[in-house]
N, C-alpha and C positions, 0 to 999 in steps of 0.2 A: 589748479583752481586759483581764484585772485583771493589771497589773504591780506588784511589788512593789519599795520603794525603800528601802535602809537597814532592813531589815526592820520597815518598818511598811506597812500595806495602803495602797495607793493608790486615790484617790479613791474611801474608802468613807469620808471623814469622818461622815455624815448616822448611818449604819449603827453605825459604830463608837460615836458619840454615845447613841443608842438602845440599844445594847449593854450599855454603862457604865452607863446609869439602869437599866434592868433588873435589873440583879447589884447596884446600891447598893439599888434598895429591896429585894432579897431579902436583903441585909444584915441591911437595917435591919426587916426581920418584916413591912412594910408590904404591904398588901393589893392585889393584883394578879396578873399572870400568871405561870403557872405553868409552861405549856409555850410553847415557840415551835416554829414549822417554818418553815425558810427552804427558799423553791422558788424554781427558776430555771432556764435553761436549762444542759445541759453546758458548763462553762470557763468561765461567770461569776464563778467565786468562791466559793463555798457552804462548799467544804472550807476554802477559805483564813479565811475567815470565822470558821469553826466552830474553827480553831484558834487566833485571836483571842480569842474569846470565853472557851475554856480558858485563857488566858494571862492575860487580867485577870481571871479567876478564881483563881489559882492562889494559894496561899498564905491566901487566905479560906474555900474551900470545899474539899470533899471532891470530887475531880471524878474521875467513873468512865466509862468508855467501855467499847464493844464493838464488833465488825467486824460489820458488818452481811452482810455475804456468808458469814460462821458460820451455821448453820443452827439454832445455839442463842444468839443475838446476844440476847434480850431473857432467856432462861433465865440466859445468864451474866449479864448487868445483876443480875439480882434474887439470884443465888447470892451475888453481892459485896454489896450492898447489905445483905441479909438473914443475912449469915453463915451462908449454907447449906454444907454437904457439897458438895465437884464432884462426885462422883456421884450428886447428889441433884437430880432433875428439880423444879424450883418448879412447886405446884398453884397452882389460883385463890386457896385459904386463905391459902398464903404472899401471893401480890398484896395480898390485902387489909389483910396486916400494914405495907404501906406508908403506910396511913393511921396506923399509931401510933405512926411513927418521932417519936422528942422525946418521949415520955412514958415512962410506967416500962413498962419489958419484961417485970416480973413481972404487968404486970396482965393482959397476954394470955397469959398461960401458957405461953409458948415456951419452948426453952433455947436456941434461938442469941440472940448480943445485937448486933441490926441496929445498920448504921451510925446516927447521929444518938443513939441512945442510952447507950452507955458512954461514959465520964468524955472520953476522949481526942476524939472527937466530938457531945459534947452540944452545945456553941454554933455548930457550924459548919456551915453549909449545905450541901447534895449538890446539885453537877451534874451530871444524867446525859447522856450526849452519844452518840448514834447516826450519824452520816456515813450519807446515802445510801439510807435508811429504805425507800424504795421496792425496794428489792431482798427484801427481807422476803417471807419465803412467808407463807401465808394465816394460819396456828395464830399463829408469832410476831405478826402483825398485831394478832392478837385478843388475845394477851398485851400488848402495848403497850398497845391502849386501855384495858385493863382496869387496866394499871399507872397510866397516868397519871391517868383517873378515882378512882383509890384513892390517890394520894398526899397526906399531908400538906401542905395550903395554907405552913404556916410553913417557910420556908428550906428552900424545893426548887424545883428547873429541871431539867425536860425539855426538849433542845434536840436537833430532829432536821434534817437536811438530805434535799430530795428533787431528783430530774431532774424539770423538768416536759417538755412535749412538745418535739421537736426543733423548731425553728427552721429557717425557710428561710433567715433573714438574719439575721447577730449580734445578739446582746442581751443587754447587760450589766447586766439589773436583776437584783436580787435582790427576792422576795417576803416578807415578813414576816406571820405570822398566827399 
């Protein structure tokens, strides 16, 4: 099992180094990974690793997260990202707007000012976080897939965790992909 000591994540030096390098590449707008899926058996530290990623990103990133147990987890993330009213259900046209984050909002002809287009967020990368993505229903998974495919590659990272099949023996590996 994963143990925490003095507030740091124990026995995950390799993963923490990789996470730091990934966030650094996004900070510098380097080409590379823009979606990270962390998988492993229950109890190996996926959620704790996600917490570390959020802590590493704080201050430099706008960190947006949603509860995968919610029936509208992805819709909630889209509403927050795109500045949509809480009563509005995001559409596929809204998802496609993720590709314009960081560009001139008037070019899209939309009224909302998405995060990443207003002066406060202009230079800040966005980190989308969703723990236990395996709990999403089919429609939310479709919205998630479309959202990831539509992301503007510059300054964006979507991180999700999912539990793999239950193991009969303890297994402490996290898989990155």
